[in-house]
C-alpha positions as CSV (number, residue, x, y, z in Angstrom):
1,X,6.2,38.8,-7.7
2,X,5.8,35.3,-6.2
3,X,4.9,34.9,-2.5
4,X,8.1,33.1,-1.8
5,X,10.0,36.0,-3.2
6,X,8.0,38.4,-1.1
7,X,8.7,36.3,2.0
8,X,12.4,36.2,1.1
9,X,12.5,39.9,0.9
10,X,10.8,40.3,4.3
11,X,13.4,37.9,5.9
12,X,16.1,40.1,4.4
13,X,14.5,43.2,5.8
14,X,14.5,42.0,9.4
15,X,18.0,40.4,9.3
16,X,21.1,42.4,10.3
17,X,23.4,39.6,9.4
18,X,24.5,37.8,6.2
19,X,22.4,34.7,5.5
20,X,23.7,32.0,3.2
21,X,21.6,30.9,0.2
22,X,21.5,27.3,1.7
23,X,19.6,28.7,4.7
24,X,16.8,30.1,2.4
25,X,16.9,26.9,0.2
26,X,16.3,24.8,3.3
27,X,13.5,27.1,4.4
28,X,11.6,26.9,1.1
29,X,12.6,23.4,0.2
30,X,14.1,24.5,-3.1
31,X,17.6,24.5,-4.6
32,X,20.2,27.3,-4.0
33,X,20.0,27.9,-7.8
34,X,16.3,28.7,-7.3
35,X,17.1,31.1,-4.5
36,X,19.6,33.0,-6.7
37,X,16.9,33.3,-9.4
38,X,14.6,34.9,-6.7
39,X,17.4,37.3,-5.7
40,X,17.8,38.3,-9.3
41,X,14.0,39.0,-9.5
42,X,14.3,41.1,-6.3
43,X,17.3,43.0,-7.8
44,X,15.1,44.0,-10.7
45,X,12.5,45.4,-8.3
46,X,15.1,47.3,-6.3
47,X,16.4,49.2,-9.3
48,X,15.9,53.0,-8.8
49,X,15.6,52.5,-5.1
50,X,18.0,53.2,-2.3
51,X,18.1,49.5,-1.4
52,X,20.8,47.0,-2.3
53,X,21.3,43.2,-1.8
54,X,24.9,42.5,-1.1
55,X,26.3,39.0,-2.0
56,X,29.5,38.0,-0.2
57,X,31.2,34.7,-0.9
58,X,31.2,32.4,2.2
59,X,28.9,34.8,4.0
60,X,25.7,34.9,2.0
61,X,23.1,37.7,1.4
62,X,22.3,40.9,3.1
63,X,19.9,43.8,2.4
64,X,21.3,47.3,2.8
65,X,19.1,50.4,3.2
66,X,16.9,52.5,5.4
67,X,13.8,51.0,7.0
68,X,11.6,53.6,5.4
69,X,12.7,52.5,2.0
70,X,12.3,48.8,3.0
71,X,8.6,49.5,4.0
72,X,7.9,51.3,0.7
73,X,9.2,48.4,-1.4
74,X,7.5,45.8,0.8
75,X,4.1,47.5,0.5
76,X,4.5,47.6,-3.3
77,X,5.6,43.9,-3.9
78,X,3.0,42.7,-1.4
79,X,0.2,44.2,-3.5
80,X,1.8,42.8,-6.7
81,X,2.0,39.3,-5.3
82,X,-1.8,38.7,-5.3
83,X,-1.6,37.4,-8.9
84,X,0.6,34.4,-7.9
85,X,-0.6,31.1,-9.2
86,X,1.3,29.0,-6.6
87,X,1.6,29.9,-3.0
88,X,4.7,29.7,-0.9
89,X,3.7,26.4,0.8
90,X,3.1,24.7,-2.6
91,X,6.7,24.2,-3.7
92,X,7.5,21.0,-1.9
93,X,8.3,18.0,-4.0
94,X,5.3,16.1,-2.7
95,X,2.9,18.9,-3.9
96,X,4.8,19.2,-7.1
97,X,4.6,15.5,-7.9
98,X,0.9,15.4,-7.0
99,X,0.3,18.1,-9.6
100,X,2.3,16.2,-12.2
101,X,0.3,13.0,-11.4
102,X,-3.0,15.0,-11.8
103,X,-2.0,16.5,-15.1
104,X,-0.3,13.6,-16.8
105,X,-2.2,10.6,-15.4
106,X,-5.6,11.6,-14.1
107,X,-6.3,14.3,-16.7
108,X,-4.2,12.7,-19.5
109,X,-2.5,15.9,-20.5
110,X,0.8,16.3,-22.3
111,X,3.0,18.5,-20.1
112,X,6.2,20.1,-21.3
113,X,9.4,20.1,-19.3
114,X,9.8,23.7,-20.0
115,X,6.4,24.7,-18.6
116,X,6.8,22.5,-15.5
117,X,10.3,23.9,-14.9
118,X,9.0,27.5,-15.1
119,X,5.9,26.9,-13.1
120,X,7.7,25.3,-10.2
121,X,10.9,27.3,-10.4
122,X,13.1,24.3,-10.5
123,X,15.4,22.8,-13.2
124,X,14.2,20.4,-15.8
125,X,16.5,17.8,-14.2
126,X,14.4,18.2,-11.0
127,X,11.2,17.6,-13.0
128,X,12.7,14.4,-14.6
129,X,13.7,13.3,-11.1
130,X,10.1,13.8,-10.0
131,X,9.0,11.6,-12.9
132,X,11.4,8.9,-11.9
133,X,10.0,8.9,-8.3
134,X,6.4,8.8,-9.7
135,X,7.3,5.9,-12.0
136,X,8.8,3.9,-9.1
137,X,5.4,4.2,-7.2
138,X,3.2,3.3,-10.1
139,X,5.4,0.4,-11.3
140,X,2.7,-2.1,-10.1
141,X,0.4,-0.7,-12.7
142,X,2.8,-1.8,-15.5
143,X,2.9,1.7,-17.0
144,X,5.4,4.5,-17.0
145,X,5.3,8.2,-17.7
146,X,7.7,8.8,-20.6
147,X,9.6,11.8,-21.9
148,X,10.9,12.7,-25.4
149,X,13.0,15.4,-24.0
150,X,10.3,18.0,-24.6
151,X,7.0,16.6,-23.4
152,X,5.9,14.2,-20.6
153,X,3.0,11.8,-21.2
154,X,1.4,8.5,-20.3
155,X,0.2,6.4,-23.2
156,X,-1.9,3.5,-21.9
157,X,-5.5,2.2,-21.8
158,X,-8.1,3.5,-19.3
159,X,-7.8,0.6,-16.9
160,X,-4.0,1.0,-16.4
161,X,-4.3,4.7,-16.2
162,X,-6.8,4.5,-13.3
163,X,-4.8,1.9,-11.6
164,X,-1.7,4.0,-11.8
165,X,-3.5,7.0,-10.4
166,X,-5.0,5.0,-7.5
167,X,-1.6,3.4,-6.8
168,X,0.1,6.7,-6.5
169,X,-2.5,8.3,-4.3
170,X,-2.7,5.4,-1.9
171,X,1.1,5.1,-1.7
172,X,1.6,8.7,-1.0
173,X,-1.4,9.6,1.2
174,X,-0.2,10.4,4.8
175,X,-3.5,9.4,6.3
176,X,-5.5,6.2,6.0
177,X,-9.3,5.9,5.8
178,X,-9.7,5.4,9.5
179,X,-8.3,9.0,10.1
180,X,-10.6,10.5,7.4
181,X,-9.9,10.6,3.6
182,X,-11.3,14.1,3.0
183,X,-8.0,15.6,3.6
184,X,-6.3,18.5,1.8
185,X,-4.1,16.1,-0.1
186,X,-7.0,14.6,-2.1
187,X,-8.0,18.1,-3.1
188,X,-4.8,18.3,-5.1
189,X,-6.3,15.7,-7.4
190,X,-10.0,16.3,-7.5
191,X,-12.6,19.1,-7.6
192,X,-14.0,19.9,-4.2
193,X,-17.6,19.2,-5.3
194,X,-16.8,16.0,-6.9
195,X,-14.9,14.9,-3.9
196,X,-17.6,16.0,-1.4
197,X,-20.5,14.3,-3.4
198,X,-18.7,11.1,-3.8
199,X,-17.7,11.1,-0.2
200,X,-21.2,11.8,1.1
201,X,-22.8,9.1,-1.1
202,X,-20.2,6.6,0.0
203,X,-20.7,7.3,3.7
204,X,-24.5,7.4,3.4
205,X,-24.6,4.0,1.8
206,X,-21.7,2.3,3.6
207,X,-23.9,0.2,5.9
208,X,-26.2,-0.8,3.2
209,X,-23.7,-1.7,0.4
210,X,-20.3,-2.1,2.1
211,X,-21.4,-3.9,5.2
212,X,-18.5,-6.0,6.6
213,X,-15.9,-4.3,4.4
214,X,-12.7,-3.9,6.7
215,X,-11.7,-0.4,7.4
216,X,-8.3,-0.9,5.8
217,X,-10.1,-1.7,2.4
218,X,-12.5,1.2,2.6
219,X,-9.9,3.9,1.6
220,X,-8.8,1.9,-1.5
221,X,-12.5,1.3,-2.5
222,X,-13.3,4.9,-2.1
223,X,-10.4,6.0,-4.2
224,X,-11.2,3.6,-7.1
225,X,-14.7,5.1,-7.2
226,X,-13.3,8.7,-6.9
227,X,-10.8,8.1,-9.8
228,X,-13.5,6.5,-12.1
229,X,-15.9,9.4,-11.4
230,X,-13.2,12.0,-12.1
231,X,-12.4,10.4,-15.5
232,X,-16.1,10.1,-16.4
233,X,-16.6,13.7,-15.5
234,X,-13.9,14.4,-18.2
235,X,-16.0,12.4,-20.7
236,X,-13.5,9.5,-20.6
237,X,-15.0,6.0,-20.1
238,X,-14.0,2.4,-20.2
239,X,-14.3,0.4,-23.5
240,X,-16.2,-2.9,-23.9
241,X,-15.2,-5.5,-21.3
242,X,-15.1,-9.1,-22.3
243,X,-17.6,-11.4,-20.5
244,X,-14.6,-13.4,-19.0
245,X,-13.5,-10.4,-17.2
246,X,-17.0,-10.1,-15.6
247,X,-17.2,-13.6,-14.3
248,X,-16.5,-12.5,-10.8
249,X,-19.2,-9.7,-10.8
250,X,-22.6,-11.3,-10.2
251,X,-26.1,-9.6,-10.3
252,X,-25.9,-8.3,-6.7
253,X,-22.5,-6.7,-7.2
254,X,-23.6,-5.2,-10.5
255,X,-26.7,-3.7,-8.9
256,X,-24.6,-2.1,-6.2
257,X,-22.3,-0.5,-8.8
258,X,-25.2,0.6,-10.9
259,X,-27.0,2.2,-8.0
260,X,-23.9,3.9,-6.7
261,X,-23.0,5.5,-10.1
262,X,-26.6,6.4,-10.6
263,X,-26.7,8.4,-7.4
264,X,-23.4,10.2,-8.2
265,X,-24.5,10.8,-11.8
266,X,-27.7,12.5,-10.6
267,X,-25.8,14.9,-8.2
268,X,-22.9,15.7,-10.5
269,X,-24.8,15.5,-13.9
270,X,-22.4,12.9,-15.2
271,X,-23.6,10.2,-17.7
272,X,-22.1,6.8,-17.0
273,X,-21.9,4.1,-19.6
274,X,-22.7,0.4,-19.1
275,X,-19.0,-0.3,-19.4
276,X,-18.4,2.0,-16.4
277,X,-21.0,0.1,-14.4
278,X,-19.4,-3.2,-15.4
279,X,-15.9,-2.0,-14.5
280,X,-17.0,-0.8,-11.1
281,X,-18.9,-4.1,-10.5
282,X,-15.7,-6.1,-11.3
283,X,-13.7,-3.9,-8.9
284,X,-16.3,-4.3,-6.2
285,X,-16.1,-8.1,-6.5
286,X,-12.4,-8.1,-6.0
287,X,-13.2,-6.5,-2.6
288,X,-15.9,-9.1,-1.9
289,X,-18.7,-6.4,-2.2
290,X,-22.0,-8.0,-3.2
291,X,-21.2,-11.7,-3.2
292,X,-18.6,-14.4,-2.8
293,X,-19.7,-16.1,-6.1
294,X,-16.3,-15.8,-7.6
295,X,-14.9,-18.0,-4.7
296,X,-17.5,-20.6,-5.4
297,X,-16.7,-20.8,-9.1
298,X,-13.0,-21.7,-8.5
299,X,-11.7,-24.7,-6.7
300,X,-10.2,-22.6,-4.0
301,X,-10.2,-25.3,-1.3
302,X,-7.3,-27.0,-2.9
303,X,-5.2,-23.7,-3.0
304,X,-6.1,-22.9,0.7
305,X,-5.2,-26.4,1.8
306,X,-1.9,-26.3,-0.1
307,X,-1.2,-23.0,1.6
308,X,-1.9,-24.3,5.0
309,X,0.1,-27.5,4.4
310,X,3.1,-25.4,3.4
311,X,3.0,-23.4,6.6
312,X,2.4,-26.6,8.6
313,X,5.6,-28.1,7.2
314,X,7.5,-25.0,8.0
315,X,6.1,-24.5,11.5
316,X,5.9,-28.2,12.3
317,X,2.3,-27.4,13.6
318,X,-1.0,-28.9,12.5
319,X,-3.6,-26.2,11.5
320,X,-6.1,-28.4,9.8
321,X,-8.2,-28.7,13.0
322,X,-8.5,-24.9,13.0
323,X,-11.5,-24.4,10.7
324,X,-11.3,-20.7,11.6
325,X,-7.9,-20.4,9.7
326,X,-9.3,-22.2,6.7
327,X,-12.4,-20.0,6.5
328,X,-10.3,-16.8,7.0
329,X,-7.9,-17.7,4.1
330,X,-10.9,-18.8,1.9
331,X,-12.4,-15.4,2.4
332,X,-9.2,-13.5,2.0
333,X,-7.1,-15.3,-0.7
334,X,-9.4,-15.3,-3.7
335,X,-10.1,-11.5,-3.3
336,X,-6.4,-10.9,-2.7
337,X,-5.5,-12.7,-6.0
338,X,-8.1,-10.7,-8.0
339,X,-6.7,-7.5,-6.6
340,X,-3.3,-8.4,-7.5
341,X,-4.2,-9.6,-11.0
342,X,-5.8,-6.2,-11.6
343,X,-3.2,-4.1,-10.0
344,X,-5.5,-2.8,-7.3
345,X,-3.8,-1.4,-4.2
346,X,-4.7,-1.9,-0.6
347,X,-2.7,-0.6,2.3
348,X,-2.4,-2.3,5.7
349,X,-2.0,0.3,8.4
350,X,-0.3,-2.4,10.7
351,X,2.3,-3.3,8.2
352,X,5.1,-1.5,10.0
353,X,4.1,-3.1,13.4
354,X,3.9,-6.6,11.9
355,X,7.3,-6.4,10.2
356,X,8.8,-5.0,13.4
357,X,7.2,-7.5,15.9
358,X,6.9,-10.7,13.8
359,X,9.8,-10.4,11.2
360,X,10.4,-14.2,11.1
361,X,6.8,-15.1,10.6
362,X,6.4,-12.3,7.9
363,X,9.3,-13.7,5.9
364,X,7.9,-17.3,6.2
365,X,4.5,-16.1,5.1
366,X,6.1,-14.6,2.0
367,X,7.8,-17.9,1.3
368,X,4.6,-19.9,1.9
369,X,2.6,-17.6,-0.5
370,X,5.2,-17.5,-3.2
371,X,3.8,-20.4,-5.2
372,X,0.7,-18.2,-5.9
373,X,2.8,-15.8,-7.9
374,X,3.6,-18.3,-10.7
375,X,0.3,-20.1,-10.6
376,X,-1.8,-16.9,-11.0
377,X,0.8,-14.7,-12.6
378,X,0.7,-12.1,-9.9
379,X,3.3,-10.2,-7.8
380,X,2.9,-10.3,-4.1
381,X,3.4,-7.1,-2.0
382,X,4.2,-6.4,1.6
383,X,0.7,-5.1,2.5
384,X,-1.1,-8.2,1.2
385,X,1.4,-10.6,2.8
386,X,1.0,-8.8,6.1
387,X,-2.7,-9.5,6.1
388,X,-2.1,-13.2,5.7
389,X,0.6,-13.0,8.3
390,X,-2.0,-11.9,10.8
391,X,-4.1,-15.0,10.2
392,X,-1.2,-17.3,10.6
393,X,-0.1,-15.5,13.7
394,X,-3.5,-16.0,15.4
395,X,-3.7,-19.6,14.4
396,X,-0.1,-20.4,15.5
397,X,-0.9,-18.9,18.9
398,X,-4.0,-21.1,19.1
399,X,-1.9,-24.1,18.3
400,X,0.8,-23.5,20.9
401,X,0.5,-25.8,23.8
402,X,-0.8,-24.2,27.0
403,X,0.8,-24.9,30.2
404,X,-1.4,-27.0,32.5
405,X,-1.3,-26.5,36.3
406,X,-2.7,-28.9,38.8
407,X,-3.6,-27.3,42.2
408,X,-4.0,-29.6,45.2
409,X,-5.7,-28.2,48.3
410,X,-5.3,-29.7,51.8
411,X,-7.9,-27.6,53.6
412,X,-11.4,-26.3,53.3
413,X,-12.8,-22.8,53.7
414,X,-12.9,-19.4,52.0
415,X,-9.0,-19.2,52.0
416,X,-9.0,-21.6,49.0
417,X,-10.6,-19.0,46.7
418,X,-8.0,-16.5,47.8
419,X,-5.0,-18.8,47.2
420,X,-6.3,-19.8,43.8
421,X,-6.8,-16.2,42.8
422,X,-3.2,-15.4,44.0
423,X,-1.8,-18.3,41.9
424,X,-3.6,-17.2,38.8
425,X,-2.5,-13.6,39.2
426,X,1.2,-14.7,39.2
427,X,1.1,-17.1,36.2
428,X,0.4,-16.4,32.4
429,X,-3.3,-15.6,31.5
430,X,-3.5,-18.5,29.0
431,X,-2.5,-21.2,31.7
432,X,-5.0,-24.1,32.2
433,X,-5.9,-25.1,35.7
434,X,-7.3,-28.1,37.5
435,X,-8.2,-28.0,41.2
436,X,-8.2,-31.3,43.3
437,X,-8.8,-32.0,47.0
438,X,-5.8,-33.8,48.6
439,X,-8.1,-36.1,50.5
440,X,-9.4,-37.5,47.3
441,X,-6.1,-37.4,45.4
442,X,-4.6,-40.8,44.8
443,X,-2.5,-40.6,41.7
444,X,-1.9,-37.8,39.1
445,X,-4.0,-38.1,36.0
446,X,-3.5,-35.9,33.0
447,X,-0.5,-34.5,31.3
448,X,0.3,-31.6,33.7
449,X,3.3,-29.4,33.6
450,X,3.4,-28.5,37.2
451,X,1.7,-29.5,40.4
452,X,1.2,-26.9,43.1
453,X,0.4,-28.3,46.6
454,X,-1.2,-26.0,49.1
455,X,-0.1,-27.1,52.6
456,X,0.4,-30.7,51.3
457,X,3.1,-33.3,52.0
458,X,5.5,-34.0,49.2
459,X,4.1,-36.2,46.4
460,X,5.9,-38.9,44.5
461,X,5.5,-37.9,40.9
462,X,7.5,-37.3,37.7
463,X,5.7,-33.9,37.2
464,X,7.5,-31.0,38.8
465,X,6.0,-30.2,42.2
466,X,6.1,-27.1,44.6
467,X,4.5,-26.9,48.1
468,X,3.3,-23.5,49.3
469,X,1.5,-22.2,52.4
470,X,-2.1,-21.1,52.5
471,X,-1.0,-17.5,53.3
472,X,0.8,-17.2,49.9
473,X,3.4,-14.7,51.3
474,X,6.3,-13.1,49.4
475,X,8.5,-16.2,50.0
476,X,5.9,-18.6,48.6
477,X,5.4,-16.3,45.5
478,X,9.1,-16.2,44.9
479,X,9.4,-20.0,45.2
480,X,6.5,-20.6,42.9
481,X,7.9,-18.3,40.2
482,X,11.3,-19.8,40.5
483,X,10.1,-23.4,40.0
484,X,7.6,-22.2,37.2
485,X,10.5,-20.6,35.3
486,X,13.0,-23.4,35.9
487,X,10.7,-26.5,35.4
488,X,8.0,-25.3,33.0
489,X,9.7,-22.7,30.8
490,X,13.5,-23.1,30.7
491,X,13.8,-26.8,31.0
492,X,11.9,-27.6,27.8
493,X,14.0,-24.9,26.0
494,X,17.2,-26.4,27.3
495,X,16.1,-29.8,25.9
496,X,15.8,-28.2,22.4
497,X,18.8,-26.1,22.5
498,X,20.8,-26.3,19.4
499,X,22.2,-22.9,18.6
500,X,22.1,-23.2,14.8
501,X,20.2,-26.2,13.5
502,X,20.2,-25.7,9.7
503,X,22.8,-23.1,8.9
504,X,25.8,-25.5,9.8
505,X,24.3,-28.0,7.3
506,X,24.0,-25.9,4.2
507,X,26.7,-23.2,4.9
508,X,29.7,-23.5,2.6
509,X,32.9,-21.5,2.5
510,X,32.7,-20.8,-1.3
511,X,29.5,-18.8,-0.6
512,X,30.9,-16.5,2.0
513,X,32.4,-13.2,0.8
514,X,34.3,-10.5,2.5
515,X,35.9,-7.3,1.3
516,X,33.8,-6.9,-1.7
517,X,32.7,-3.3,-2.7
518,X,29.6,-2.4,-4.6
519,X,28.1,0.9,-5.7
520,X,24.4,-0.1,-5.2
521,X,21.9,-2.9,-4.4
522,X,21.5,-4.0,-7.9
523,X,25.2,-4.8,-8.2
524,X,25.0,-6.8,-5.0
525,X,22.0,-8.8,-6.1
526,X,23.6,-9.5,-9.5
527,X,26.8,-10.6,-7.7
528,X,25.2,-13.1,-5.2
529,X,22.9,-14.4,-7.9
530,X,25.9,-15.1,-10.2
531,X,27.6,-17.1,-7.4
532,X,24.5,-19.4,-7.1
533,X,24.2,-19.7,-10.9
534,X,27.9,-20.8,-11.1
535,X,27.1,-23.7,-8.8
536,X,23.8,-24.5,-10.6
537,X,21.8,-24.1,-7.4
538,X,19.1,-21.8,-9.0
539,X,17.0,-21.7,-12.1
540,X,17.3,-19.0,-14.8
541,X,14.2,-17.2,-13.5
542,X,15.8,-16.8,-10.0
543,X,17.4,-13.4,-11.0
544,X,14.1,-11.8,-12.1
545,X,12.4,-13.3,-9.1
546,X,14.8,-11.7,-6.6
547,X,14.7,-8.4,-8.3
548,X,10.9,-8.4,-8.3
549,X,10.7,-9.2,-4.6
550,X,13.0,-6.2,-4.0
551,X,10.7,-3.8,-6.0
552,X,7.6,-4.6,-4.1
553,X,8.8,-4.6,-0.4
554,X,11.8,-3.9,1.7
555,X,14.0,-6.9,2.9
556,X,16.0,-5.1,5.5
557,X,15.6,-6.3,9.1
558,X,17.4,-3.6,10.8
559,X,21.0,-3.4,12.2
560,X,22.5,-3.0,8.7
561,X,21.2,-6.5,7.6
562,X,19.3,-7.4,4.4
563,X,17.7,-10.8,3.7
564,X,16.8,-10.9,0.0
565,X,15.1,-14.0,-1.3
566,X,13.3,-15.4,-4.3
567,X,10.5,-17.8,-4.8
568,X,11.3,-21.5,-4.0
569,X,10.1,-22.5,-7.4
570,X,13.3,-20.8,-8.8
571,X,15.6,-22.8,-6.5
572,X,17.3,-26.1,-7.3
573,X,19.3,-26.7,-4.2
574,X,19.3,-25.2,-0.6
575,X,22.1,-22.8,0.2
576,X,22.9,-19.5,1.8
577,X,25.2,-16.7,0.6
578,X,26.9,-14.4,3.2
579,X,28.1,-11.1,1.9
580,X,29.9,-8.8,4.5
581,X,30.8,-5.5,3.0
582,X,33.4,-3.1,4.4
583,X,31.5,-0.1,3.0
584,X,27.7,0.0,3.5
585,X,25.3,0.6,0.6
586,X,21.8,2.1,0.5
587,X,19.3,-0.8,0.2
588,X,15.6,0.2,0.3
589,X,15.1,2.1,3.6
590,X,18.6,2.0,5.2
591,X,22.3,1.4,4.8
592,X,23.2,-2.3,4.7
593,X,26.6,-4.0,5.2
594,X,25.5,-7.6,5.7
595,X,23.6,-9.3,3.0
596,X,22.3,-12.9,3.6
597,X,20.6,-14.6,0.6
598,X,18.7,-17.7,1.4
599,X,17.4,-20.2,-1.1
600,X,15.3,-23.3,-0.3
601,X,13.4,-25.3,-2.9
602,X,9.8,-26.5,-2.4
603,X,10.8,-30.1,-1.6
604,X,12.8,-28.9,1.4
605,X,10.4,-26.4,2.7
606,X,10.3,-28.0,6.2
607,X,13.8,-26.6,6.9
608,X,12.8,-23.0,6.2
609,X,11.6,-22.0,9.7
610,X,14.6,-23.3,11.4
611,X,16.9,-21.7,8.8
612,X,15.2,-18.3,9.3
613,X,15.4,-18.7,13.1
614,X,19.1,-19.5,12.8
615,X,19.6,-16.3,10.8
616,X,17.7,-14.1,13.3
617,X,19.6,-15.7,16.1
618,X,22.8,-14.8,14.4
619,X,22.1,-11.2,13.2
620,X,18.6,-10.3,14.5
621,X,19.9,-7.8,17.1
622,X,22.0,-4.8,16.5
623,X,24.9,-6.0,18.7
624,X,24.9,-9.3,17.1
625,X,24.9,-7.9,13.6
626,X,27.6,-5.6,14.5
627,X,29.8,-8.5,15.8
628,X,29.3,-10.4,12.5
629,X,30.1,-7.2,10.5
630,X,33.4,-7.0,12.4
631,X,34.6,-10.4,11.2
632,X,37.4,-10.5,8.7
633,X,37.4,-14.1,7.3
634,X,35.0,-17.0,6.2
635,X,36.8,-19.2,8.7
636,X,35.7,-16.9,11.6
637,X,32.1,-17.0,10.5
638,X,32.1,-20.8,10.0
639,X,33.6,-21.2,13.5
640,X,30.7,-19.1,15.1
641,X,28.0,-21.1,13.2
642,X,29.5,-24.6,13.3
643,X,31.2,-24.2,16.6
């Protein structure tokens, strides 16, 4: 008797009402079919007793009998349940899939559908659905679990097997390294002693060997070590590695890997081969552990400069004076490419915040980085792109012109310090200030955005001017803020104001579609791609590029809007496709009824920022998106965009 069946019997014992099978299915996170199997098992137990389970259509299940008989049966089945292999809480799909990953991927076992179905008390279809979910997660490892209708297996080499295991565990872990990686979830995959020994050695030597390794990388590095140790413990090792694959692992990195595995081997009595050390050294190098020699062997400066120039062109901002950005990218990009080449997974715990707070910049960073995919034969993912987005965000903030304020004082004394402090408390923190004495003031020098006079006569100047009293009362504060907003903030914006700068130029009626119905996302992507192909606006590889982008990261922006896109290398001519659907379809994380597909070739990259801003101005807020979704014709949309 299973614990779930015992628990089900207890719930029936204490209930005086009929309870539907759906209620129990929800409680135990299984199908109603499984619940009825449990009921049949209970009916066998209740034979030759005075108890009976009544099934009534549309009402459910109810246990009939005396309490004394219920207690006797409960005592008997409780004792029998001690032999269960799986506890009540172990039936969730998450735990079931983790078990399948351990058996098929980590332990390289052949598992039969029949055995899995019986073990987890679900149908074979449910197990195959689990495999489909697992395969979607490990797709970046370029391997798939296969079924011949009887068995489930993964046939691949050692490298891809380990990458698949790491990918799955990283993607499905609820907690990142910063919150502690020795959680119960990892114990579903690894033996307790192997886990604790590897963890302790990692922590004991972290400062010595992994100094400077960012916390968001540490969990990924720990897992790649853990998976390799697990496989070696089973007597499974890497085969010979060609010298070309070791070019990025120098002597220091090799020594770190060798010492690490030596310590683990002593504790766990595992014999590691030279190929194991070489593989770990190569993986360490991809996380910059040991040396940056790999960066020196490549001409990365050209790649980094090209990357910066592309973002400069989009942002219309010069970054080249910011050596910090260059050094940050030089430190990050080579290691990022090595990770992506080898299918190594790293998670950015700030990904959700970045996509939520800086969606436009995140999209532009994807676009800027896209040339790396073809050049290095890699596939970018949201996590890696989000790290680079952070670097660009910091640099863009540094490049934004700070407002300069000139304060002119017409008196002396301690009150001056008070009034300057009051002004600074009202205005933004990054404002730059100059303080001048009125008696020495002749003409304004410097490019100031506002002059604040403290008890001074009016000045003849082209720069906005406001005069306030030394007491800085509420009236003065209100006046200063009003002038600052009107003359410093809003006036420049009004000078720039063109509602949609790029969309009106590239929007065409023949790429606006209403009243089209689709069953899924793939049908939508095929449809919009076909429209661009008909007009010879994209290259043949555009289709595969757009599908690859969807597989590795969500393109929804909220409000029922999706912005799919492909690499600029696959685009011949700038354009935008609008698809407004009467019936929403499920995209990656939400239902979508507006799809806007943008395509801009490399030679027109300078328009990309304004195009993205146009789209976000049009549908970036829920109320705006709802208004666009309510339109009924292409003419209505064109009128809004072109005026």
